[in-house]
N, C-alpha and C positions, 0 to 999 in steps of 0.2 A: 578325473575316475580312470583308467587304466586294468588291466588286464586284457586287452583283446587284442585285435589288428585297427584297432583304430575305425576314424570317422572320417570320410573324401565327402568333400565338398562342392559340388562345378556353379560357380556366379557366371550368367551371362550377361553381360552391360552391350546398352546400344543406345549412343543417340542421347546420353540423359547425363550427360555428366552434372549436375546439380544433385541427382540421385544416388550421383558412385561415389563423389565426395559422401556422405553419410554411409550409404552400403556398405560397399566394401568397408573403410574402415572399421565399422560397427561389428560384421563378423568375421575381422580380424580380434578384433578385443577382446570379441567373446568364445573363438574359437579353445578346446580343451589343451592341451601341449601334444595330443598325439593325433589332433587335427589335422587333415591336409586341402587345401584350396585350392580347385583347379581353375586359374579365370580363363574364359572362351570370350576374344573382343571380337564386335561384328561391324561391319563394314567404317567407314575412313572418318568421323566426325571427329576432329582433330583437338576440340577442348576432351569429350571423355576419352578417345585416346592415353591424353596425357593426364589423365584421373588414377586410371590405370597404373599408367607406367611408373609411376609415383608409387607406387605400390607395390610392383612387379615381385624387387625383390627383397622381400618382408620375408619374415621365419617362416610363417603358416603358408606363404605361396609355395606351393608344390609343383605344378606346370603353369604351361602359358602358352595359348595359343591365338592366335591377328589372323580373322578372316576378310578380306576387302571388302567381301559380297557380305549381305544380308542372307550367314547360313540356315536363321532359322532357333528349333529346338532342337528336333530332331536329334542331327548331327552332335552338335556339342555334346546334347543327354546321351547317346549313345557313346561319344569318343569316352565320357568318365563312365561311363556301367562299364565298358567293355576293358579300359584299358586301370584300372584306377585295383586296390588291393584291400582297401579298407573293409575290416569289419559288418559298416554300418556306412550307408550312401546319403547324401542329401541335394540339393540344391533352392538355392540363397536368390532371390528374384534384384536385379539391381532397383528395385523403386521398394524393395522389402527391406524392414529390421526387425526378428522378430522377439521375442522377448530376451533377455539375456544370462538368462537357467536356458534354455528350449534345449539346447543339444545337452548338457545334465541330467535333468526331469525327461526329456523323451529314450536316454539313450536309459538310465535308467531303467522305467519303463519298461524296454526291448527284451532286457534280459531278466525279469519278471516274468516277463509272459510271454514262453516262445512263438507259440502263436501270432503275435499283432505282427504283421507286416508291412504297413505305409501309415506313422502317424506323426499328425502335424500340428502345427502351431492354427490359428487365429484370425482370420482378418480381418473380419467382421466388427465392428465397433456396439459394443452394447445394446444399445437406441435399438437394432436388428434381432434381438435376440428374442428366440420368442422360446422359453420359459417350457409351455406346456408339450412346444416340440421336440425340444432336445430331452424331457423327462422320458421321452416314449419311446426313446433312438439311444439312452442311458447306460452304462452297463460296468454291476463290478468287476473286478479281475483280484487276481490275488493279489497283498501285500498293498491295498489301497487305494490298488489302480484305478481309473476308474475308466469310463473312449465312452464318449460319441459318439455313437456307430454312423459309419458310414460307408460304402464303399468306394468313394475312394474322395480325393480332400487337391486343395490344388497344390500344385506341383513347388511352390517355392515352402520353404521354412516348415519341410516332410525330414522323416529320417523312415531308411527302412530298413534290416534287417537285407546282407550278402545273401541270410538262404532264398530269401526271396524272391531274386533278380536271377538267381541258381535256375531255381522253378519255374519262371515265367518268359524268363529271358527277355532281348531287351526290345526297343521301341522297333518295330514291324512297318515300312515305310513311309503312311502316313498316320501315324496312328498316332491318336491322342495321349497327356498319357491319363488322361480318365478314362479310353479304354483299357490301360494296357493295368490301369487297377482296379476295372472290373475283373479283368482277367485272373489278375493275384484272385479276388475274392473268388473268383471260381472254384479253380484248388485250393479252397478253405483257407487262404490270412484274410486276419482282424484287419479291419481297414476305420481307421474317424479319424477323432482332432480327440486332442490328452484334453479331460478335463480333470478340476475347471480351468476353462479354457487359455490356453499363453496364446497372446495374444499380439498379432505381427504387426506392426505397424505399415498398411500398403497406402504407402504416400502417392500413388497415383488414384487415391480415393478421397475426391473436393472435400470430408470432411478431416483428414490428415491434417493436424499440422504444417506440415512442410511438405504441405503440394506444391507443384511447383502453378500450379492450373486457379487463378486467382479471379477471373476474368471469362467469359464467353468464345473472347476474343484468343484468346489465352490456349483454352482449348480447343478450339477450332484449327489454330497455328499447329498443335503437337499431338495431334487425338492418338491415344493407343490405335492398336489395332482392332483391337472388339469393336470398338464405338468406332471405327471407321463401317465394319462387317455392319454394325444393323442400325448404319445409319445416324446413330447419336451424335446432333449437334449444340449440345448446348450442356452446361453443369446441371441443371436442375434434371438433364435427364441422364447422365451419367448417373448422378448419386441416384435416381428410381433405379436403373441397370444394376447398383452397386446393392439394392435393400432388396433387390428381385433375386437376386445372383443371394445371394444368404436367406431367403428362406426357401429356393431351390432344396439347396441342399440341407434345410434343415428337415423340409419336409419328403425327401424323395427316399422314396418303397428300400425297404430291406429286403423285398422278393426278387432275387435277382433274374427271376422269372420275367420281371418286368422290365429289362434291359434287353430282349432278347424275340425272338421269333416275330408272333399279331404283336404283340403287347408293343416289342418297337418300333414295328413299322407304324402302329393306331401317334405313337409316340411321334414319329420321325412326320407324318399326315399333317398333323396336325400342326408343326411347326410351319411347313410347305401354305398349308392355308394360311395362319398369318404373316408370311410374308409376302403372298398375293396378295392380303386386302387394306393392307399397312405398311407393306415396304421394308418391313421388320420383322426380323425372324425374335421368335421369342426367345427370354434370355436365360 
């Protein structure tokens, strides 16, 4: 599709060469001609850097930056958001494989529905979908588009309008992408997952056929940051965390008052109590 300023897509790579050798070629192969891929490599893991270097001169790769230290997510995200010129902006994690048609479908939806802010692909397997919860937040829009409404989506496999970023501004301080999406929602932008769901293979989910986690020992040796933060040490626990995350987003309320003031303080208090009693925060 043509007729706009194109799409700028960020991929941040870090310490997962097996995933990068799948995710980066997949992203480059599924990009339309007017897409520009921005690569940011964190750290000094040589096999991962080599996987990136093999493709950094691909015609779809627009910019490359290497941070010897792990700069996290905020700095690379704001790098794209402040320097890119596209009409649409995106990020794909290095452990994710979005549906091959994701950009065509999401851009078409954006063009048809001016109010769409951040819309995304769906990373949870079919077994995690609770149809009653989905039906409660499913909305119809012009030209047959449907959106499973939620005030935030995951920070991979999404597409957002330039106008949304212009109004909301970049990530502030240690602000999470979830909090940023909530800011966008408070300004009236419609966020959520396109429906029927466009799958994104999240390879860090133990149920993915491409996961690097085959045993508990594999998992402990290379746990993702979120697993370390919540104290998860086994594949069974990690799988349960994935399932719980799926239910949280499906059951999340659309009343924005739930995410501020005393309602937010109540949610945070529940999280602190759970952490004190069990050593683990609710997911």
